[in-house]
C-alpha positions as CSV (number, residue, x, y, z in Angstrom):
1,M,-23.6,4.7,1.0
2,S,-20.3,6.2,-0.2
3,A,-17.1,4.4,-1.2
4,N,-15.7,5.6,2.1
5,T,-18.4,4.1,4.3
6,E,-19.5,1.0,2.4
7,P,-18.7,-2.2,4.2
8,M,-15.3,-3.7,3.1
9,V,-14.3,-6.9,4.8
10,M,-11.1,-8.7,3.9
11,G,-11.6,-12.4,3.1
12,V,-9.9,-15.2,4.9
13,D,-6.3,-15.5,3.8
14,P,-3.0,-16.3,5.4
15,L,-2.4,-12.6,6.0
16,N,-5.8,-11.9,7.5
17,V,-7.4,-14.8,9.3
18,L,-9.5,-12.4,11.5
19,R,-11.5,-11.0,8.6
20,D,-10.6,-7.4,9.5
21,E,-13.0,-4.7,8.4
22,V,-11.5,-1.9,6.3
23,K,-12.4,1.3,8.1
24,P,-13.5,4.5,6.5
25,L,-10.8,7.1,5.9
26,P,-10.6,9.8,8.6
27,R,-12.0,13.1,7.5
28,H,-8.5,14.7,7.1
29,V,-7.3,11.8,5.0
30,L,-10.4,11.8,2.8
31,A,-9.8,15.6,2.3
32,R,-6.2,14.8,1.1
33,V,-7.5,12.2,-1.3
34,K,-10.0,14.7,-2.8
35,K,-7.3,17.4,-2.9
36,G,-5.1,15.0,-4.9
37,K,-7.5,15.2,-7.8
38,T,-6.1,18.6,-8.8
39,G,-2.4,18.2,-7.8
40,R,0.1,15.8,-6.2
41,T,-0.9,15.3,-2.6
42,Q,0.4,12.9,0.1
43,I,-2.5,10.9,1.3
44,L,-1.0,8.5,3.8
45,D,2.2,8.3,5.8
46,G,2.9,4.6,5.2
47,S,3.7,2.0,7.9
48,M,6.6,4.1,9.3
49,L,8.1,1.3,11.4
50,E,10.4,2.5,14.2
51,Q,12.8,-0.5,13.6
52,H,13.6,0.9,10.1
53,A,14.1,4.5,11.2
54,D,17.9,4.4,10.9
55,L,18.2,1.8,8.1
56,V,18.9,2.3,4.4
57,P,16.7,0.0,2.3
58,Y,18.4,-2.4,0.0
59,A,15.8,-1.5,-2.7
60,L,12.5,0.4,-3.3
61,T,9.7,-0.8,-5.5
62,H,7.7,2.2,-6.9
63,V,4.1,1.4,-7.5
64,T,1.7,3.3,-9.7
65,M,-2.0,2.6,-10.2
66,I,-4.3,4.5,-12.6
67,F,-8.0,4.6,-11.9
68,D,-11.1,5.3,-13.9
69,N,-13.3,6.7,-11.1
70,E,-13.2,8.5,-7.8
71,D,-14.9,5.7,-5.8
72,D,-12.1,3.2,-6.6
73,I,-9.4,5.7,-5.6
74,I,-11.2,6.1,-2.2
75,R,-11.5,2.3,-1.8
76,C,-7.8,1.9,-2.7
77,A,-6.8,4.6,-0.1
78,R,-8.9,2.7,2.5
79,M,-7.0,-0.5,1.7
80,L,-3.7,1.2,1.9
81,Q,-4.6,2.7,5.2
82,W,-5.7,-0.7,6.4
83,S,-2.5,-2.3,5.3
84,D,-0.4,0.5,6.9
85,E,-2.2,0.0,10.2
86,R,-1.7,-3.8,10.1
87,M,2.0,-3.3,9.5
88,R,2.3,-0.9,12.5
89,S,0.5,-3.4,14.7
90,K,2.8,-6.3,14.0
91,E,5.1,-7.3,16.9
92,N,7.7,-9.1,14.8
93,P,10.9,-7.2,15.3
94,R,12.4,-8.5,12.0
95,I,10.0,-7.2,9.4
96,M,12.1,-6.9,6.3
97,W,9.9,-4.4,4.4
98,E,7.5,-1.5,4.9
99,W,5.1,0.7,3.0
100,K,6.3,4.2,2.3
101,R,4.1,7.3,1.8
102,S,1.2,7.2,-0.6
103,F,0.4,10.0,-3.0
104,R,-2.4,10.9,-5.3
105,E,-2.1,13.0,-8.5
106,G,-5.1,13.2,-10.7
107,M,-6.4,9.7,-11.3
108,A,-3.1,8.0,-10.2
109,V,-2.1,6.6,-6.7
110,E,1.6,6.0,-6.1
111,F,3.6,4.6,-3.2
112,S,6.8,2.7,-2.6
113,V,7.8,-0.5,-0.8
114,A,11.1,-0.4,1.0
115,W,13.0,-3.7,1.1
116,Y,15.6,-4.1,3.9
117,S,17.2,-7.3,2.7
118,K,18.5,-8.3,-0.7
119,E,17.3,-11.9,-0.2
120,F,13.8,-10.9,1.0
121,F,13.5,-8.4,-2.0
122,E,14.5,-11.1,-4.5
123,Q,12.0,-13.6,-3.0
124,N,9.1,-11.2,-2.6
125,R,9.3,-8.3,-5.1
126,V,6.5,-9.8,-7.3
127,A,4.3,-10.8,-4.3
128,F,1.7,-8.3,-5.7
129,K,1.0,-10.9,-8.4
130,D,-0.2,-13.6,-5.9
131,K,-3.9,-14.5,-5.4
132,N,-4.2,-12.6,-2.1
133,H,-3.1,-9.4,-3.7
134,Q,-5.3,-10.0,-6.7
135,N,-8.3,-10.2,-4.3
136,Y,-7.2,-6.9,-2.8
137,F,-6.9,-5.2,-6.2
138,H,-10.4,-6.5,-7.2
139,K,-11.9,-4.5,-4.3
140,F,-10.9,-1.3,-6.0
141,G,-11.4,-2.2,-9.6
142,L,-7.9,-3.1,-10.7
143,S,-6.0,-6.3,-11.8
144,V,-2.4,-7.2,-11.6
145,A,-2.0,-5.9,-15.2
146,D,-3.1,-2.5,-14.0
147,I,-0.3,-2.3,-11.4
148,K,2.9,-0.7,-12.7
149,T,6.1,-1.3,-10.7
150,Q,9.7,-0.1,-11.0
151,D,12.4,-1.5,-8.8
152,E,15.3,0.6,-7.7
153,V,18.3,-0.9,-5.9
154,I,19.6,1.6,-3.3
155,D,22.2,-0.2,-1.2
156,Q,24.1,-2.9,-3.0
157,N,26.1,-3.7,0.1
158,N,23.0,-4.7,2.1
159,S,22.3,-8.4,2.2
């Protein structure tokens, strides 16, 4: 069984009470992940929420993860795809953040989080350190210490 087809089920947590299965990557996405081994390649589109199409984010958090092996990169891409799909399926019209495009370059995976409210950004910018996120990282061999983030304020007038 490969890292792309092994069963991955998310545990019960406040974000995922239904124990969603993390689906394998589609063939074209898996091909992008593999292509990224030799050069910077976009692997996923992000959540691309229509409600944010014309908005300027208050801030972006740029995230970089460095991996030791190919299987963990594939597992990470599967988790990012799962999260993007969950975001797109939410019916809440006031989601104050979204995932941006994900890239792979060599053994690094990068993406950004767009924050559409100063208050929401200030309250949640370190959410990746909570227990639920730590459980996610464990599924692809990383810990909070392995996640590098950099915040960039874009629109200081947005509150």
